[in-house]
SERO-4910 file (N, C-alpha, C, O; in steps of 0.05 Angstrom, whole numbers):
BEGIN
 pado doro    nc1    nc2    nc3   cac1   cac2   cac3    cc1    cc2    cc3    oc1    oc2    oc3
  Met    A   1307   3960  -1491   1284   3960  -1473   1292   3950  -1446   1282   3960  -1425
  Ala    A   1311   3930  -1445   1319   3920  -1419   1335   3941  -1403   1332   3942  -1379
  Gly    A   1351   3957  -1417   1366   3978  -1404   1348   3999  -1391   1353   4009  -1369
  Leu    A   1326   4005  -1405   1306   4024  -1394   1293   4014  -1369   1289   4029  -1350
  Lys    A   1286   3988  -1369   1274   3976  -1346   1294   3976  -1322   1285   3981  -1299
  Glu    A   1319   3970  -1327   1339   3970  -1306   1343   3998  -1294   1344   4001  -1270
  Asn    A   1343   4018  -1312   1345   4046  -1302   1320   4053  -1285   1323   4066  -1264
  Phe    A   1297   4045  -1294   1272   4051  -1279   1273   4037  -1252   1265   4049  -1232
  Asp    A   1282   4012  -1251   1284   3998  -1226   1304   4011  -1207   1298   4012  -1183
  Lys    A   1326   4021  -1217   1346   4035  -1200   1334   4061  -1189   1337   4067  -1165
  Val    A   1320   4076  -1205   1307   4101  -1196   1285   4094  -1176   1283   4108  -1155
  Ala    A   1269   4074  -1181   1248   4067  -1163   1259   4058  -1136   1248   4064  -1115
  Ser    A   1281   4043  -1137   1294   4034  -1112   1305   4057  -1097   1302   4058  -1072
  Ala    A   1318   4076  -1110   1329   4100  -1097   1306   4117  -1085   1309   4127  -1063
  Asn    A   1284   4119  -1100   1261   4134  -1089   1249   4120  -1065   1240   4134  -1046
  Arg    A   1249   4094  -1064   1239   4080  -1040   1256   4085  -1016   1246   4090   -994
  Leu    A   1283   4084  -1020   1301   4089   -998   1298   4118   -988   1299   4123   -964
  Glu    A   1295   4136  -1007   1291   4164   -999   1265   4168   -983   1264   4182   -964
  Leu    A   1244   4154   -992   1219   4155   -978   1221   4143   -950   1210   4154   -931
  Val    A   1236   4120   -947   1240   4108   -921   1255   4127   -903   1248   4130   -879
  Gly    A   1275   4141   -913   1290   4160   -897   1273   4183   -888   1275   4192   -865
  Lys    A   1256   4194   -906   1238   4216   -898   1218   4206   -878   1212   4221   -859
  Leu    A   1207   4183   -882   1187   4172   -862   1200   4167   -835   1188   4172   -815
  Ala    A   1225   4158   -835   1239   4153   -810   1243   4180   -795   1240   4181   -771
  Phe    A   1248   4201   -810   1251   4227   -797   1225   4237   -785   1224   4246   -763
  Val    A   1204   4235   -801   1177   4244   -792   1168   4228   -768   1159   4239   -748
  Val    A   1171   4201   -769   1163   4184   -747   1180   4190   -723   1170   4191   -700
  Gly    A   1206   4194   -727   1224   4200   -704   1216   4226   -691   1216   4228   -666
  Val    A   1210   4247   -706   1203   4273   -695   1176   4270   -680   1174   4281   -657
  Leu    A   1157   4256   -691   1131   4253   -678   1134   4237   -652   1123   4245   -631
  Phe    A   1150   4216   -653   1154   4200   -628   1170   4216   -608   1166   4212   -584
  Ala    A   1189   4233   -617   1204   4249   -598   1186   4269   -583   1188   4272   -559
  Ile    A   1168   4281   -598   1149   4300   -585   1129   4285   -567   1125   4292   -544
  Ile    A   1117   4264   -578   1097   4249   -562   1110   4235   -539   1100   4236   -516
  Gly    A   1133   4223   -544   1147   4208   -522   1157   4227   -500   1156   4220   -477
  Gly    A   1166   4251   -508   1175   4270   -488   1152   4280   -471   1156   4285   -447
  Ile    A   1129   4284   -483   1106   4294   -468   1093   4271   -452   1085   4275   -429
  Trp    A   1091   4248   -465   1078   4225   -453   1092   4215   -428   1080   4206   -409
  Gly    A   1119   4217   -428   1135   4207   -406   1128   4222   -380   1128   4210   -359
  Gly    A   1121   4247   -382   1113   4262   -358   1136   4269   -340   1133   4282   -319
  Lys    A   1160   4261   -348   1184   4267   -332   1204   4279   -351   1198   4284   -375
  Ala    A   1228   4285   -341   1249   4296   -358   1263   4275   -375   1284   4280   -386
  Glu    A   1252   4251   -376   1263   4230   -392   1241   4212   -402   1221   4209   -389
  Pro    A   1245   4200   -426   1224   4182   -435   1223   4157   -418   1244   4146   -411
  Thr    A   1200   4148   -412   1197   4125   -394   1187   4100   -408   1186   4078   -396
  Asn    A   1180   4102   -433   1170   4079   -448   1192   4067   -465   1204   4081   -482
  Asp    A   1198   4042   -460   1220   4028   -474   1215   4027   -504   1234   4029   -520
  Trp    A   1190   4024   -512   1183   4022   -541   1189   4048   -555   1198   4049   -577
  Val    A   1182   4070   -541   1188   4097   -553   1218   4100   -557   1226   4109   -578
  Val    A   1234   4092   -538   1263   4095   -540   1273   4077   -563   1290   4086   -578
  Leu    A   1263   4053   -565   1271   4035   -586   1264   4046   -614   1281   4045   -632
  Ile    A   1240   4057   -617   1232   4069   -642   1250   4093   -649   1257   4097   -672
  Leu    A   1256   4109   -629   1273   4132   -633   1301   4124   -642   1313   4136   -660
  Ile    A   1312   4103   -630   1339   4093   -638   1338   4082   -666   1356   4088   -682
  Ile    A   1318   4066   -673   1316   4055   -700   1313   4078   -721   1325   4077   -742
  Ala    A   1295   4097   -715   1292   4120   -733   1317   4135   -736   1324   4145   -758
  Gly    A   1332   4139   -714   1358   4153   -716   1378   4139   -733   1393   4152   -748
  Ile    A   1379   4113   -731   1397   4097   -749   1389   4101   -778   1406   4105   -795
  Leu    A   1363   4099   -784   1354   4103   -811   1360   4131   -821   1367   4135   -844
  Ile    A   1356   4151   -804   1362   4179   -812   1392   4181   -819   1399   4193   -839
  Gly    A   1409   4170   -802   1438   4172   -807   1446   4157   -832   1463   4167   -847
  Leu    A   1434   4135   -838   1441   4119   -862   1429   4131   -887   1443   4131   -908
  Leu    A   1405   4141   -887   1391   4148   -911   1388   4177   -917   1384   4185   -941
  Asn    A   1389   4194   -897   1381   4222   -902   1404   4242   -906   1402   4261   -920
  Ile    A   1427   4236   -893   1448   4256   -892   1472   4247   -909   1482   4225   -906
  Thr    A   1480   4265   -927   1503   4259   -944   1528   4270   -930   1527   4285   -911
  Ala    A   1551   4262   -940   1577   4271   -929   1580   4301   -931   1592   4314   -914
  Lys    A   1568   4313   -952   1570   4342   -956   1554   4357   -935   1561   4379   -926
  Glu    A   1532   4345   -926   1515   4358   -905   1524   4352   -877   1515   4365   -858
  Ala    A   1543   4334   -874   1551   4324   -848   1560   4345   -828   1551   4345   -805
  Pro    A   1578   4364   -836   1588   4383   -816   1565   4399   -803   1565   4403   -779
  Val    A   1547   4409   -819   1525   4426   -808   1507   4409   -790   1500   4418   -768
  Val    A   1500   4385   -799   1483   4368   -783   1496   4360   -757   1484   4359   -736
  Leu    A   1522   4353   -759   1536   4345   -734   1538   4367   -714   1536   4362   -690
  Val    A   1542   4392   -723   1543   4414   -704   1516   4418   -691   1514   4423   -667
  Ala    A   1494   4415   -706   1467   4418   -695   1462   4395   -675   1450   4400   -654
  Ile    A   1469   4371   -682   1465   4349   -664   1482   4352   -639   1472   4346   -617
  Met    A   1506   4362   -642   1523   4366   -618   1510   4387   -599   1511   4383   -575
  Ala    A   1499   4408   -611   1486   4428   -594   1462   4416   -580   1457   4421   -556
  Leu    A   1447   4399   -594   1424   4386   -582   1432   4367   -559   1419   4367   -538
  Leu    A   1453   4351   -563   1462   4333   -543   1473   4348   -518   1468   4340   -496
  Ile    A   1487   4369   -523   1497   4386   -501   1474   4397   -485   1474   4397   -460
  Leu    A   1454   4408   -499   1431   4419   -485   1416   4397   -469   1407   4402   -447
  Ser    A   1414   4374   -480   1401   4352   -466   1416   4344   -441   1403   4341   -420
  Ile    A   1442   4341   -443   1458   4334   -419   1460   4357   -399   1454   4354   -376
  Trp    A   1468   4380   -409   1473   4403   -392   1447   4414   -381   1446   4423   -358
  Gly    A   1426   4414   -398   1401   4426   -389   1388   4411   -366   1374   4423   -350
  Asn    A   1392   4385   -364   1380   4370   -342   1396   4373   -316   1385   4367   -295
  Asn    A   1420   4382   -318   1437   4384   -294   1441   4413   -285   1454   4418   -264
  Thr    A   1430   4432   -299   1433   4460   -291   1405   4474   -293   1385   4460   -295
  Glu    A   1405   4499   -291   1380   4515   -292   1375   4525   -321   1362   4546   -324
  Ala    A   1383   4510   -341   1378   4518   -369   1348   4520   -375   1339   4537   -390
  Phe    A   1333   4502   -363   1304   4501   -366   1290   4515   -343   1266   4512   -340
  Gly    A   1305   4530   -327   1293   4543   -303   1270   4560   -309   1249   4558   -295
  Pro    A   1271   4578   -329   1248   4596   -333   1222   4581   -340   1201   4588   -331
  Val    A   1225   4559   -356   1201   4543   -362   1191   4528   -338   1167   4526   -334
  Leu    A   1210   4518   -322   1202   4503   -297   1188   4522   -278   1170   4514   -263
  His    A   1197   4547   -276   1185   4566   -258   1157   4574   -268   1139   4579   -252
  Leu    A   1153   4574   -294   1127   4580   -305   1108   4557   -299   1085   4562   -290
  Ser    A   1116   4533   -304   1099   4509   -298   1117   4485   -296   1132   4479   -314
  Gln    A   1116   4472   -274   1132   4448   -269   1127   4427   -290   1145   4415   -301
  Gly    A   1101   4422   -296   1093   4402   -315   1103   4409   -343   1113   4391   -358
  Leu    A   1100   4434   -351   1109   4443   -378   1139   4440   -380   1149   4431   -400
  Gly    A   1153   4448   -359   1182   4446   -359   1192   4417   -361   1211   4412   -376
  Glu    A   1179   4399   -347   1186   4371   -349   1181   4360   -377   1196   4344   -388
  Asn    A   1158   4369   -389   1152   4360   -417   1172   4371   -437   1180   4357   -455
  Val    A   1180   4396   -434   1201   4407   -452   1227   4392   -449   1240   4385   -469
  Lys    A   1235   4386   -424   1259   4371   -420   1257   4343   -432   1276   4332   -443
  Gly    A   1234   4331   -430   1229   4304   -441   1231   4304   -471   1242   4286   -483
  Val    A   1220   4325   -484   1221   4327   -513   1250   4331   -523   1258   4318   -542
  Val    A   1265   4348   -509   1293   4352   -516   1309   4326   -512   1325   4319   -529
  Asp    A   1304   4312   -491   1317   4286   -487   1310   4266   -508   1327   4251   -518
  Cys    A   1285   4265   -516   1277   4247   -538   1290   4254   -564   1297   4236   -580
  Phe    A   1292   4280   -570   1306   4288   -595   1335   4280   -593   1347   4272   -614
  Ala    A   1347   4282   -570   1375   4273   -567   1377   4243   -571   1396   4234   -584
  Ile    A   1358   4228   -561   1359   4199   -565   1355   4192   -595   1367   4174   -606
  Leu    A   1338   4208   -609   1334   4204   -637   1359   4210   -653   1366   4196   -672
  Met    A   1373   4232   -646   1395   4241   -663   1422   4229   -656   1441   4231   -671
  Ala    A   1425   4217   -632   1451   4206   -624   1460   4183   -643   1483   4184   -652
  Pro    A   1443   4164   -649   1452   4143   -668   1458   4155   -696   1476   4146   -710
  Ala    A   1442   4175   -704   1447   4188   -730   1474   4201   -730   1488   4200   -750
  Ala    A   1481   4214   -708   1507   4227   -706   1530   4208   -709   1550   4214   -722
  Ile    A   1528   4185   -696   1549   4165   -698   1552   4156   -727   1575   4155   -738
  Ile    A   1530   4150   -741   1532   4141   -768   1541   4163   -787   1558   4158   -805
  Ile    A   1532   4187   -783   1540   4210   -800   1570   4215   -796   1584   4221   -815
  Ser    A   1580   4213   -771   1608   4217   -766   1625   4196   -781   1645   4203   -793
  Ile    A   1617   4171   -780   1631   4150   -794   1631   4155   -824   1651   4152   -837
  Lys    A   1608   4163   -835   1606   4169   -863   1624   4192   -871   1636   4192   -892
  Ala    A   1625   4212   -854   1642   4235   -860   1671   4228   -859   1687   4237   -876
  Val    A   1680   4212   -840   1708   4203   -839   1715   4186   -864   1736   4190   -875
  Ile    A   1697   4169   -872   1702   4152   -895   1704   4170   -920   1722   4166   -937
  Ala    A   1686   4189   -922   1687   4207   -945   1712   4224   -946   1724   4229   -967
  Ala    A   1721   4233   -922   1746   4249   -921   1770   4232   -927   1790   4243   -938
  Ala    A   1770   4207   -919   1793   4190   -923   1794   4178   -951   1815   4168   -960
  Ser    A   1772   4179   -966   1772   4167   -993   1787   4185  -1012   1784   4209  -1011
  Pro    A   1802   4173  -1031   1816   4189  -1051   1796   4202  -1070   1774   4192  -1074
  Gly    A   1803   4224  -1081   1786   4238  -1100   1780   4266  -1090   1797   4279  -1077
  Asp    A   1757   4276  -1096   1751   4303  -1087   1742   4302  -1059   1736   4323  -1048
***
């Protein structure tokens, strides 16, 4: 009976961590969208939004992505970070800005917030991938 309780506790603990990871992703995405629009500029202006995005990104990197998923996720994050950096310094968002200056600034803000969300996750996922590649076994 004690073994069954230990197994149940392990499963319940794993489910809680999985739930925390999923909630961190949902909260991060919502804050990225709201923070990007709320800032009203091409960058988030609220320090609390940035802090929440960074914490959510850390939790996403720690809890949501396995070493097997890392290559695909890292390529997507790399594309997002490049768009965030390159898009603000070139005319990548030009068509949206020509349509509406406010809408263009909000789109740039949302992309920047997603980059802030995913940058800490990318660092953690990269470290996890390197550790998995360096470990003996499969």
